[in-house]
C-alpha positions as CSV (number, residue, x, y, z in Angstrom):
1,X,82.7,121.8,85.8
2,X,81.0,119.8,88.5
3,X,82.6,117.1,90.4
4,X,80.4,114.5,92.2
5,X,82.2,112.4,94.8
6,X,81.0,108.9,96.1
7,X,82.3,107.9,99.6
8,X,83.5,110.9,101.7
9,X,85.6,109.3,104.1
10,X,89.5,109.9,104.2
11,X,90.0,109.6,101.0
12,X,86.9,111.4,99.2
13,X,86.4,113.7,102.0
14,X,90.0,115.0,101.7
15,X,89.5,115.2,98.0
16,X,86.5,117.3,98.1
17,X,88.5,119.7,100.5
18,X,91.3,119.8,97.6
19,X,89.0,120.6,94.7
20,X,87.4,123.0,96.6
21,X,90.5,125.0,98.1
22,X,91.6,125.0,94.4
23,X,88.6,126.3,92.9
24,X,88.6,123.1,90.3
25,X,84.9,122.8,90.4
26,X,82.2,125.0,89.9
27,X,80.1,122.7,92.6
28,X,80.8,119.7,94.4
29,X,78.4,117.0,95.0
30,X,78.3,114.0,97.2
31,X,76.7,110.7,97.6
32,X,76.4,108.4,100.6
33,X,74.2,105.7,101.9
34,X,75.4,106.2,105.5
35,X,72.9,108.2,107.8
36,X,76.0,108.6,110.5
37,X,78.3,109.9,107.4
38,X,75.7,112.0,105.7
39,X,75.3,114.0,109.3
40,X,79.1,114.3,109.9
41,X,79.3,115.3,106.1
42,X,77.2,118.1,106.4
43,X,78.5,119.3,109.7
44,X,81.9,119.5,108.3
45,X,80.7,121.0,105.0
46,X,82.8,118.8,102.8
47,X,80.6,119.2,99.6
48,X,78.1,121.8,98.5
49,X,75.3,119.4,98.3
50,X,74.5,115.9,98.9
51,X,72.3,114.3,96.4
52,X,71.2,110.8,95.4
53,X,72.9,108.7,92.8
54,X,70.7,109.4,90.0
55,X,71.2,113.2,90.5
56,X,74.9,112.8,91.0
57,X,75.3,111.4,87.5
58,X,73.1,113.8,85.8
59,X,74.5,116.8,86.9
60,X,78.4,115.9,87.6
61,X,81.0,115.9,84.9
62,X,83.4,113.9,86.7
63,X,82.4,111.3,89.3
64,X,85.1,110.1,92.0
65,X,84.2,106.6,93.4
66,X,86.3,106.8,96.9
67,X,84.7,103.6,98.4
68,X,86.0,100.1,99.3
69,X,87.3,98.1,96.1
70,X,84.8,95.4,96.2
71,X,82.0,98.2,96.6
72,X,83.4,99.9,93.5
73,X,82.6,96.7,91.3
74,X,79.3,96.4,92.9
75,X,78.6,99.9,91.6
76,X,79.3,99.2,88.1
77,X,75.5,98.5,86.9
78,X,74.4,101.8,88.6
79,X,76.7,103.5,85.8
80,X,75.7,101.6,82.6
81,X,73.3,104.3,82.0
82,X,75.7,107.1,82.3
83,X,76.5,109.4,79.5
84,X,79.6,108.8,77.4
85,X,81.2,112.4,78.0
86,X,81.0,111.8,81.9
87,X,84.3,110.9,83.5
88,X,84.2,108.3,86.0
89,X,87.4,107.8,88.3
90,X,88.0,104.9,91.0
91,X,90.7,105.6,93.6
92,X,90.9,101.8,94.8
93,X,94.2,100.5,96.0
94,X,93.8,97.5,93.6
95,X,93.5,98.0,89.8
96,X,93.8,94.8,87.9
97,X,90.7,93.2,89.2
98,X,88.8,96.2,89.0
99,X,90.0,97.1,85.3
100,X,88.9,93.6,84.3
101,X,85.5,94.0,85.5
102,X,84.6,97.3,84.1
103,X,81.8,96.9,81.7
104,X,82.4,97.3,78.2
105,X,79.8,99.9,77.9
106,X,81.8,102.4,80.4
107,X,85.4,101.4,79.7
108,X,86.0,104.2,77.6
109,X,85.2,107.0,80.2
110,X,86.1,104.8,83.2
111,X,89.7,105.9,84.6
112,X,91.5,103.6,86.9
113,X,93.4,105.5,89.3
114,X,95.2,105.0,92.8
115,X,96.5,108.3,94.6
116,X,99.4,107.0,96.8
117,X,98.4,108.4,100.1
118,X,96.4,108.0,103.3
119,X,96.3,107.4,106.9
120,X,94.9,104.9,109.2
121,X,91.9,106.8,109.9
122,X,88.5,106.6,108.3
123,X,85.2,108.3,108.1
124,X,84.4,111.8,107.0
125,X,86.1,113.5,110.4
126,X,89.3,111.7,109.2
127,X,89.5,114.2,106.1
128,X,92.3,116.5,106.2
129,X,93.9,119.5,104.1
130,X,96.9,118.6,102.1
131,X,96.5,114.8,101.6
132,X,97.1,114.8,98.0
133,X,99.6,117.6,97.5
134,X,103.2,116.2,96.4
135,X,102.0,112.7,96.5
136,X,101.8,110.2,93.7
137,X,98.7,108.9,91.7
138,X,99.2,106.1,89.5
139,X,96.7,105.8,86.6
140,X,96.3,102.3,84.5
141,X,95.5,101.0,81.4
142,X,95.0,104.5,79.7
143,X,95.2,102.9,76.2
144,X,91.4,101.8,76.8
145,X,90.2,105.2,77.8
146,X,89.3,108.0,75.4
147,X,91.6,111.1,75.3
148,X,89.0,113.4,76.6
149,X,88.9,111.5,79.9
150,X,92.4,111.0,80.0
151,X,93.1,114.8,80.0
152,X,90.4,115.4,82.4
153,X,92.0,112.8,85.0
154,X,95.5,114.5,84.3
155,X,94.0,118.0,84.6
156,X,92.4,117.3,88.2
157,X,95.3,115.4,89.9
158,X,97.8,118.0,88.5
159,X,95.9,120.8,90.1
160,X,95.5,119.3,93.3
161,X,99.3,118.9,93.4
162,X,100.0,115.4,92.5
163,X,102.8,113.4,90.5
164,X,101.3,111.5,87.9
165,X,102.7,107.9,87.2
166,X,101.3,105.7,84.0
167,X,101.0,102.1,84.7
168,X,100.1,98.8,83.8
169,X,97.4,97.6,86.1
170,X,99.0,94.1,86.7
171,X,102.5,95.9,87.3
172,X,100.7,98.5,89.8
173,X,99.0,95.6,91.9
174,X,102.6,94.0,92.1
175,X,104.3,97.3,93.4
176,X,101.4,98.1,95.7
177,X,101.5,94.7,97.2
178,X,105.4,95.2,98.4
179,X,104.9,98.7,99.5
180,X,101.6,99.1,100.8
181,X,99.5,96.0,101.1
182,X,102.3,93.6,102.7
183,X,103.3,96.3,105.2
184,X,99.6,96.7,106.1
185,X,99.4,92.7,106.8
186,X,102.8,92.7,108.8
187,X,101.3,95.9,110.9
188,X,98.1,93.6,111.5
189,X,100.4,90.6,112.3
190,X,102.5,92.6,114.8
191,X,99.7,93.9,116.7
192,X,97.9,90.5,117.0
193,X,101.4,89.1,118.1
194,X,101.4,91.5,121.0
195,X,97.7,91.2,121.9
196,X,98.4,87.5,122.1
197,X,101.1,87.9,124.8
198,X,100.1,87.1,128.1
199,X,99.9,90.6,129.5
200,X,99.6,92.8,126.5
201,X,99.1,95.8,128.6
202,X,102.4,95.4,130.4
203,X,104.0,95.2,127.1
204,X,102.4,97.9,125.7
205,X,103.2,100.3,128.5
206,X,106.8,100.1,127.4
207,X,106.1,100.7,123.9
208,X,108.3,103.5,122.3
209,X,108.7,105.0,118.7
210,X,109.6,101.8,116.9
211,X,106.5,99.8,117.9
212,X,104.3,102.7,117.5
213,X,105.2,103.4,114.0
214,X,104.9,99.7,112.9
215,X,101.8,99.2,114.5
216,X,100.0,102.4,113.6
217,X,98.6,101.4,110.1
218,X,96.9,98.3,112.5
219,X,94.3,100.7,113.3
220,X,93.1,100.7,109.4
221,X,89.8,99.5,108.2
222,X,89.5,95.9,108.5
223,X,86.6,95.8,105.8
224,X,88.6,97.9,103.6
225,X,91.8,96.1,103.7
226,X,90.1,92.6,103.6
227,X,88.7,93.5,100.0
228,X,92.2,94.4,99.1
229,X,93.8,91.0,100.1
230,X,91.1,89.5,98.6
231,X,91.5,91.2,95.1
232,X,95.4,91.3,95.1
233,X,95.4,87.4,96.7
234,X,98.1,86.0,94.3
235,X,100.5,89.0,94.9
236,X,99.8,88.9,98.4
237,X,100.6,85.1,98.8
238,X,103.9,85.5,96.7
239,X,105.0,88.8,99.0
240,X,104.1,86.8,102.0
241,X,106.4,84.0,101.0
242,X,109.4,86.1,100.4
243,X,108.7,88.0,103.9
244,X,108.6,84.5,105.4
245,X,111.8,83.4,103.8
246,X,113.5,86.6,105.2
247,X,112.2,86.0,108.6
248,X,113.3,82.5,108.5
249,X,116.8,83.3,107.1
250,X,117.0,85.9,110.3
251,X,115.7,83.3,112.8
252,X,118.1,81.1,111.6
253,X,121.1,83.6,112.2
254,X,120.1,84.1,115.8
255,X,119.7,80.6,116.4
256,X,123.2,79.8,115.0
257,X,124.4,83.0,116.6
258,X,125.9,84.3,113.4
259,X,125.7,87.7,114.9
260,X,128.1,89.1,112.1
261,X,126.1,87.7,109.0
262,X,123.0,89.1,110.8
263,X,124.5,92.4,111.0
264,X,125.4,92.3,107.1
265,X,121.8,91.3,106.6
266,X,120.6,94.4,108.4
267,X,123.1,96.5,106.5
268,X,122.1,95.4,103.4
269,X,118.4,96.5,104.6
270,X,119.5,100.2,105.5
271,X,120.4,100.7,101.7
272,X,116.7,100.8,100.9
273,X,116.8,104.3,102.2
274,X,119.4,105.5,99.9
275,X,116.7,105.0,97.1
276,X,113.7,106.0,98.9
């Protein structure tokens, strides 16, 4: 079985490392249209061979799309001529918008997946070992796929050590919004709040673990996250509204010096980690 990966940054590059380490593929092919990335991919030896897209479609049994979510949709026309026994798996962070736009001709062999893992880094040099092991991957709307392709997806994700959750794409996007998309937006907001301070270098010089933990993901790719926020717009707006309500409540308690109530509010937040 040959595996082809479109996009060999953090997610795609780490996936290439995983399938090679576990001997899942006879050969791992890659495709990129970035000259800079091509050089780095070759230097790192992430794939056995970089090829053009037409070759990749011809020689690979499974094709992984590990590119920004808008780019996934823009590539749909490139796969309309693919054979029905080829499995396509996208790894985008949003799912409902992607699923709704998959052309009917390739819907049965197109698996909508979201590996719940990553770092704030990007590009081929961001690829790491063990990114996927022990993590969860969500597979969406499998009722529209042929069993052959579903079985392939289960097999490949299980063999790189992932836990599989099956979910409706709409439900996925709501859940992903609160546990991933909103936290990224909050981190970007925190970073911009500090950068708007009169002397940001002075305040950053005092930064300790809490600030570094919360602001780390603000280093993530603006292009990638801009696409995610756009595709998950409605859920983002709803989650921002909920967050603003919590911030307003905290602000009011501090204004009114109701510190016992504020402490109860924070204690309630502590209980989240009882279920994590």
